[in-house]
C-alpha positions in Angstrom: 42.9 7.9 15.8 44.6 7.4 12.4 46.7 10.5 11.8 45.9 13.1 9.0 47.4 16.2 7.7 46.1 19.8 8.6 45.4 20.4 4.9 43.2 17.4 4.8 41.4 18.4 8.0 40.9 21.9 6.7 39.3 20.4 3.6 37.0 18.3 5.7 35.6 21.0 7.9 35.9 23.8 5.3 38.3 25.7 7.3 39.9 27.6 4.4 43.6 27.8 3.4 46.1 27.1 6.2 49.8 27.5 6.8 51.7 24.5 8.0 49.8 21.9 5.9 52.2 19.2 6.7 51.3 19.3 10.4 50.0 15.9 11.4 46.8 15.6 13.4 47.0 12.5 15.9 43.9 12.9 17.9 40.9 15.2 18.7 39.9 17.0 22.0 37.2 19.2 23.3 38.7 19.5 26.9 42.1 21.1 27.8 42.3 19.0 31.0 42.8 15.8 28.9 44.6 17.3 25.7 47.6 15.7 24.3 50.3 16.6 22.0 49.2 16.5 18.3 45.5 16.8 19.3 43.1 19.1 17.2 41.3 21.2 19.8 37.5 21.9 18.9 36.2 24.9 20.6 32.6 23.9 21.3 30.2 26.4 22.8 28.2 25.1 25.8 25.7 26.2 28.4 28.5 26.5 31.1 31.7 26.9 29.3 32.7 28.0 25.9 35.7 26.2 24.3 36.8 29.5 22.6 38.0 30.7 26.1 40.5 27.7 26.2 42.0 28.0 22.7 45.2 29.6 23.8 45.6 27.2 26.7 45.0 24.1 24.3 47.7 25.5 21.9 50.0 26.2 24.8 49.6 22.6 26.1 50.5 20.9 22.8 47.6 21.0 20.6 48.7 20.8 17.0 45.7 23.3 16.0 42.3 24.5 16.8 39.1 24.6 15.2 36.9 27.8 16.0 33.7 29.5 14.9 34.6 33.0 16.1 37.6 35.1 16.7 39.6 34.4 19.9 40.6 37.5 21.8 44.3 38.0 22.3 45.4 35.0 20.0 48.6 35.8 18.2 49.4 34.4 14.8 52.5 32.5 16.1 50.5 30.4 18.8 49.4 27.9 16.5 47.2 27.3 13.3 43.6 27.9 13.7 40.8 26.8 11.4 37.8 29.0 11.2 34.4 27.3 10.4 30.6 28.3 10.6 29.9 25.8 13.3 32.4 23.8 15.4 29.9 21.1 16.5 28.9 20.5 12.8 32.5 20.5 11.8 33.2 17.8 14.6 30.4 15.8 13.1 31.9 16.3 9.5 35.4 15.1 10.6 33.8 11.9 12.3 31.8 11.1 9.2 34.8 11.6 7.1 37.0 9.5 9.4 34.3 6.8 9.3 34.7 6.6 5.6 38.4 6.5 5.7 38.6 3.3 7.7 37.3 -0.3 6.8 36.1 -1.1 10.3 32.4 -2.3 10.6 30.0 -0.4 13.0 27.1 -1.6 15.3 24.8 1.3 16.4 22.5 0.8 19.2 19.4 3.1 20.1 16.4 2.5 22.4 14.5 3.9 25.4 16.0 1.4 27.9 19.1 -0.7 27.8 21.4 1.0 25.3 24.5 1.2 27.4 24.2 -2.3 29.0 23.5 -3.8 25.4 26.5 -1.9 24.1 28.8 -3.1 26.9 27.6 -6.7 26.5 28.2 -6.5 22.7 31.7 -5.2 23.4 32.5 -7.6 26.0 31.7 -10.6 23.8 33.0 -9.4 20.4 36.3 -8.4 22.1 37.0 -12.0 22.6 37.2 -12.3 18.9 38.0 -9.0 17.3 39.7 -5.6 18.0 36.7 -3.7 19.3 36.3 0.0 20.2 33.4 1.3 22.2 31.9 4.5 23.4 33.4 6.0 26.4 30.7 6.0 29.2 27.4 7.0 27.4 28.9 9.1 24.7 25.7 9.0 22.4 25.0 12.6 21.4 26.0 15.1 18.7 29.3 15.5 20.5 29.8 12.1 22.2 29.3 10.0 19.0 31.9 11.8 16.8 34.4 11.5 19.7 33.6 7.9 19.8 34.3 7.3 16.1 37.6 9.5 16.1 38.8 7.7 19.1 39.1 4.4 17.0 42.6 3.3 16.2 43.6 2.2 12.5 43.8 -1.4 13.7 40.0 -1.3 15.0 37.8 -4.0 13.2 34.4 -3.2 15.0 33.0 -0.1 16.8 30.0 -0.5 19.0 28.3 2.9 19.4 25.2 4.4 21.2 22.9 6.8 19.5 20.7 8.8 21.9 18.0 11.6 21.4 16.1 14.0 23.3 14.3 15.7 20.4 13.1 14.6 17.0 15.8 14.5 14.1 18.8 13.8 16.3 19.1 10.1 15.6 18.9 10.6 11.8 21.8 13.1 12.2 23.8 10.8 14.3 23.2 7.7 12.0 24.4 9.4 8.9 27.6 10.2 10.8 28.0 6.6 12.0 26.9 4.8 8.9 26.3 1.7 10.7 26.5 -1.9 9.2 24.2 -3.1 11.9 21.5 -0.9 13.4 19.5 -1.8 16.5 16.5 -0.5 18.4 16.5 -2.4 21.8 12.8 -1.1 22.7 10.5 1.9 22.7 9.0 3.3 25.8 7.8 6.6 27.1 11.1 8.5 27.8 12.2 12.2 27.1 8.3 13.0 26.5 9.2 16.7 27.2 11.1 16.7 23.9 9.1 14.0 22.0 5.5 14.6 23.1 4.2 10.9 22.4 5.3 7.4 22.1 4.6 7.5 18.3 7.2 10.2 17.9 9.7 8.1 19.9 9.1 5.2 17.7 9.6 7.3 14.6 12.9 8.7 16.1 14.3 5.5 17.0 13.7 3.6 13.7 15.4 6.5 11.8 18.6 4.8 13.0 18.1 2.9 9.8 18.5 5.8 7.6 22.2 5.5 7.9 22.6 1.8 6.8 24.1 0.8 3.6 22.2 -1.3 1.2 23.7 -4.4 2.7 23.3 -3.3 6.4 21.1 -5.1 8.9 18.3 -3.6 10.8 17.3 -5.3 14.0 14.3 -4.3 16.3 12.5 -5.6 19.3 9.7 -7.8 17.9 7.7 -7.9 21.0 6.6 -4.2 20.5 3.9 -4.3 18.0 3.7 -0.6 17.3 7.4 -0.6 16.7 7.1 -3.5 14.3 4.2 -1.9 12.5 6.2 1.4 12.1 9.1 -0.5 10.6 6.8 -2.3 8.2 5.4 1.0 7.0 9.0 2.3 6.6 9.7 -0.3 4.1 13.2 -1.2 4.9 13.9 -5.1 5.7 14.5 -5.8 9.1 14.8 -8.7 11.6 13.4 -9.2 15.1 14.3 -10.5 18.4 12.1 -11.2 21.6 10.2 -13.8 23.3 7.2 -14.4 21.0 7.3 -17.2 18.4 7.2 -14.7 15.5 10.6 -13.2 15.9 13.8 -14.3 14.4 16.0 -14.3 17.6 13.8 -15.9 20.1 14.5 -16.3 23.9 12.7 -19.2 25.5 12.4 -20.7 29.0 13.4 -17.4 30.6 14.2 -17.7 34.3 15.0 -14.6 36.3 16.9 -15.3 39.7 18.0 -13.0 42.4 21.1 -11.8 40.8 21.2 -13.5 37.3 18.9 -14.8 34.6 19.0 -17.4 32.0 17.2 -18.3 28.6 17.5 -20.7 25.8 18.2 -19.9 22.2 17.7 -22.9 19.8 18.3 -25.2 22.7 21.5 -23.6 24.0 21.5 -22.0 27.3 22.6 -18.4 27.8 23.3 -17.2 31.4 23.1 -13.5 32.0 25.2 -12.5 35.0 22.7 -9.5 35.6 19.6 -9.4 37.4 16.1 -8.7 36.1 13.9 -9.2 32.8 15.3 -6.0 31.3 18.7 -7.5 31.2 17.3 -10.5 29.3 16.1 -8.2 26.8 19.5 -6.4 26.6 21.2 -10.0 26.3 19.0 -11.0 23.5 19.5 -7.7 21.6 23.3 -8.2 22.1 23.0 -11.8 20.8 21.2 -10.6 17.6 24.0 -8.0 17.1 26.9 -10.6 17.8 25.4 -13.0 15.3 25.7 -10.6 12.5 29.5 -10.7 13.1 29.5 -14.4 12.7 29.5 -15.6 16.4 27.6 -18.8 17.3 25.2 -18.9 20.3 27.7 -21.1 22.1 30.5 -18.7 21.7 28.2 -15.8 22.7 27.1 -17.5 26.0 30.6 -18.6 26.8 31.7 -14.9 26.7 28.6 -13.5 28.4 29.2 -15.7 31.4 32.1 -13.5 32.3 30.6 -10.2 32.0 31.5 -7.9 34.8 28.8 -5.6 36.6 27.8 -2.4 34.8 28.6 0.6 37.2 25.3 2.2 38.4 23.1 0.1 36.2 21.4 -2.8 38.2 24.9 -3.1 39.9 24.3 -5.5 42.9 26.4 -4.6 46.0 26.8 -6.4 49.3 27.5 -3.7 51.8 28.0 -5.6 55.1 24.6 -7.3 55.7 22.8 -4.7 53.4 22.1 -5.6 49.8 21.9 -2.8 47.3 20.8 -2.4 43.8 22.8 0.5 42.6 20.8 1.6 39.5 21.0 5.3 39.9 22.4 6.2 36.4 19.2 7.2 35.0 15.4 6.4 34.9 12.2 6.4 32.9 8.9 4.5 33.5 10.1 1.3 31.7 13.5 1.0 33.4 11.9 1.7 36.7 9.5 -1.1 36.5 12.4 -3.4 35.4 14.4 -2.2 38.5 11.3 -3.0 40.8 11.2 -6.5 39.2 14.7 -7.0 40.2 14.2 -5.9 43.6 11.1 -8.3 44.0 13.1 -11.1 42.6 16.0 -10.5 45.1 13.6 -11.5 47.8 11.4 -14.0 46.2 14.1 -16.2 44.5 16.0 -16.8 47.8 14.6 -18.4 50.9 17.1 -16.7 53.1 15.9 -13.2 52.1 12.1 -13.8 52.7 12.2 -12.2 56.1 14.1 -9.1 54.8 12.6 -5.6 54.0 12.4 -4.3 50.5 13.4 -0.5 50.5 13.0 1.7 47.3 15.0 5.1 47.4 13.1 6.7 44.5 14.2 9.6 42.7 12.3 11.5 40.2 12.0 10.6 36.4 12.9 13.6 34.4 11.8 15.0 31.0 8.3 13.5 31.1 6.7 16.7 30.3 2.8 17.0 30.9 2.8 13.3 31.8 5.1 13.5 34.7 2.4 13.2 37.3 0.6 10.3 35.6 3.8 8.3 35.3 4.9 9.1 38.8 1.7 7.7 40.1 2.0 4.6 38.1 5.4 4.2 39.5 3.9 4.2 43.1 1.3 1.4 42.0 4.1 -0.7 40.5 6.2 -0.3 43.8 3.3 -1.5 45.9 2.7 -4.5 43.4 6.4 -5.4 43.9 6.0 -5.8 47.6 8.0 -2.5 48.5 7.9 -2.3 52.3 9.5 1.2 52.6 9.5 3.9 49.8 11.7 6.8 50.2 10.5 9.5 48.1 13.3 12.0 46.9 12.2 15.3 45.4 8.8 17.0 44.6 7.6 14.8 41.7 7.9 11.5 43.9 5.5 12.8 46.5 2.8 11.5 43.9 4.7 8.2 43.8 4.4 7.9 47.6 0.8 8.8 47.8 -0.1 6.1 44.8 1.9 3.5 46.7 0.2 3.9 50.1 -3.2 3.9 48.3 -2.4 0.8 46.2 -0.6 -1.3 48.8 -2.3 -4.3 50.2 0.3 -4.7 52.9 1.9 -2.3 55.4 3.9 0.0 53.0 5.6 2.9 54.8 6.9 6.0 53.0 9.4 8.7 53.9 10.0 11.9 52.1 13.0 14.1 51.4 13.7 17.2 49.4 16.8 15.8 47.7 19.7 13.2 47.7 21.7 15.1 50.2 18.9 15.1 52.7 18.4 11.3 52.3 22.2 10.8 52.7 22.2 12.7 55.9 19.3 10.8 57.5 19.8 7.3 56.1 20.5 5.6 59.4 17.2 6.8 60.6 15.1 4.6 58.3 17.4 1.8 57.2 18.1 -1.5 58.9 21.4 -3.2 58.3 19.8 -6.4 56.6 17.4 -4.5 54.1 17.3 -5.1 50.5 17.6 -1.7 48.8 17.0 -0.3 45.3 18.4 3.0 44.6 17.1 4.6 41.3 16.3 8.0 39.7 17.1 10.1 36.9 20.6 11.6 36.7 19.3 14.9 38.0 18.6 13.2 41.3 22.2 12.4 41.9 21.4 9.4 44.0 24.9 8.0 43.8 25.5 10.3 46.8 23.2 8.0 48.8 25.1 4.8 47.7 28.4 6.5 48.7 27.0 7.0 52.3 25.7 3.4 52.5 29.2 2.2 51.6 30.7 4.3 54.1 28.2 3.6 56.9 27.4 0.0 56.4 30.4 -1.4 54.6 
């Protein structure tokens, strides 16, 4: 972060007059476990912790100042400068917006139902070969994570690659006005977070609101294969460009080939190899190419950099654990990403003659936040698992019992199922149902905590 004075900070967050206006702020923190000398500590209220309870500790550990929204019991006047604001979360966003305006870096903002993080990491990996690039830490994509991402950029940064996520209407519009992107991207729109949005039409409106923060010269990119998304963009009236597989898009992938552990496609006759499995990652790579082109890259330069992309942790991460092949895709899940993962699982066996006799095992966690459509989407998932040729479906949690039943009913082969209450139960019984040469997909929403199962597989079969 480029440093700024306490008086400038106070003006930005409307914190009133302060003593020690010559104090320099060199960073921002919301967590005393990682605070550094010179940081401004924002006391954020939360469900489990309230930052106001840690203000004194933050100042004692070297914080230059603190921003609070209520009085802190026992805080003495000599412990450090404190700015009082109406809302610390809003103040954090105001500071990030101001910091964005203070600096000349360009910014690409990515939203979508599926693939935000992978697309962001592809873009960061490729652009870093040519520019000084800063990206979000993990999936910092909400009203706290995005400001922290922007404020973490150093003065020498040329490009920021950020994610914008949402669970409820209005969140993307708020975030994009903080980010003020030069390039705004909608990777796709599928049923996700339906508990908060209610319908796909609402999701589409939310995602395309990312363009509200664009400047007049900013570029808006959307998935041109999703007709309702394209129609909504047309009705919005803002110019946009498209990427996809159809012949009507601006950035088109042709001759797509999905192998066991990678994929490839052609762009304008140039081959692009994606070192990640599954059709979903072709879509992610194509979105990334459309973004990188806005920063002047040729498709040849993009393809050369993409070839060296490392695996993305817990997102279609292919692990060879002894003779066991595992697709570790347990970071999160919704109906679209589940189907993409099942396509990867199918391809692992179909694309390799040596794998033809191996079982396909799907350790299936629930998909969260689907509201009234929870049962319908979990039943559809079971039918998709049967179509993908899954031999053993391990249902984890109550919602996936519907998945197991639908899979048995739809299967035209001997599809077996096992049911467990949670990931810990699966972990403790994994050797009862797994064979050492199985091909295993582990996927569910974050709430399922299926990484515990993967940890046990590494321990027992590695």
